[in-house]
C-alpha positions as CSV (number, residue, x, y, z in Angstrom):
1,X,17.5,3.5,-6.2
2,X,16.5,0.0,-5.5
3,X,18.6,-0.1,-2.3
4,X,16.9,3.1,-1.0
5,X,13.5,1.6,-1.8
6,X,14.5,-1.6,0.0
7,X,15.7,0.3,3.0
8,X,12.4,2.3,3.1
9,X,10.5,-1.0,2.8
10,X,12.3,-2.6,5.7
11,X,12.1,0.6,7.8
12,X,8.3,0.7,7.1
13,X,8.0,-2.9,8.2
14,X,10.0,-2.2,11.3
15,X,7.6,0.7,12.2
16,X,4.6,-1.5,11.7
17,X,6.1,-4.1,14.1
18,X,7.0,-1.5,16.6
19,X,3.6,0.2,16.5
20,X,1.8,-3.2,16.9
21,X,3.6,-4.0,20.1
22,X,3.7,-7.7,19.0
23,X,6.5,-10.1,19.7
24,X,7.6,-12.4,16.9
25,X,8.2,-16.1,17.4
26,X,11.4,-16.7,15.5
27,X,12.8,-13.9,13.4
28,X,12.7,-10.6,15.3
29,X,14.8,-8.5,12.9
30,X,15.8,-8.4,9.3
31,X,19.0,-9.9,8.2
32,X,22.3,-8.0,8.2
33,X,23.3,-6.7,4.7
34,X,26.3,-8.5,3.4
35,X,25.9,-11.5,5.6
36,X,25.3,-14.9,3.9
37,X,21.9,-15.6,5.6
38,X,20.6,-12.0,5.1
39,X,18.0,-13.0,2.5
40,X,16.6,-15.9,4.5
41,X,16.4,-13.9,7.7
42,X,14.8,-10.9,6.0
43,X,12.2,-12.9,4.1
44,X,11.3,-14.7,7.3
45,X,11.2,-11.4,9.2
46,X,8.8,-9.8,6.7
47,X,6.6,-12.9,6.5
48,X,6.3,-12.9,10.3
49,X,6.0,-9.2,10.6
50,X,2.9,-9.2,8.5
51,X,1.2,-11.4,11.1
52,X,1.3,-8.4,13.5
53,X,-1.4,-6.8,11.2
54,X,-3.1,-10.0,10.3
55,X,-1.3,-10.5,7.0
56,X,0.2,-14.0,7.0
57,X,3.1,-15.1,4.7
58,X,5.6,-13.4,2.4
59,X,3.3,-13.5,-0.6
60,X,0.5,-11.8,1.2
61,X,2.8,-9.2,2.7
62,X,4.1,-8.5,-0.9
63,X,0.5,-8.1,-2.1
64,X,-0.5,-5.8,0.8
65,X,2.5,-3.6,0.0
66,X,1.6,-3.5,-3.7
67,X,4.5,-5.7,-4.9
68,X,4.6,-9.0,-6.7
69,X,6.4,-11.7,-4.8
70,X,9.3,-11.4,-7.3
71,X,9.5,-7.6,-6.8
72,X,9.7,-8.0,-3.0
73,X,12.3,-10.7,-3.4
74,X,14.3,-8.3,-5.6
75,X,14.0,-5.6,-3.0
76,X,15.2,-8.0,-0.3
77,X,18.1,-9.0,-2.6
78,X,19.0,-5.4,-3.1
79,X,18.8,-4.7,0.7
80,X,21.0,-7.7,1.5
81,X,23.6,-6.7,-1.1
82,X,24.5,-3.9,1.2
83,X,25.9,-0.5,0.3
């Protein structure tokens, strides 16, 4: 269930980025599930992606999505754990 929720979250974040038409400075996509740096890349991606809609930083993205920072980290962990 958590993995599906994480996938939905990341997909939603991708859609926001695509609809905004903005380019991101450093992390242009979430990390790859199962890879060692997945969590770092995905957290950076989400934090930067929020800037496309004037929400800056991971904590503010979490709040805007209705999650606590820990809950969003848990979703990222679940996403990065892979199938």
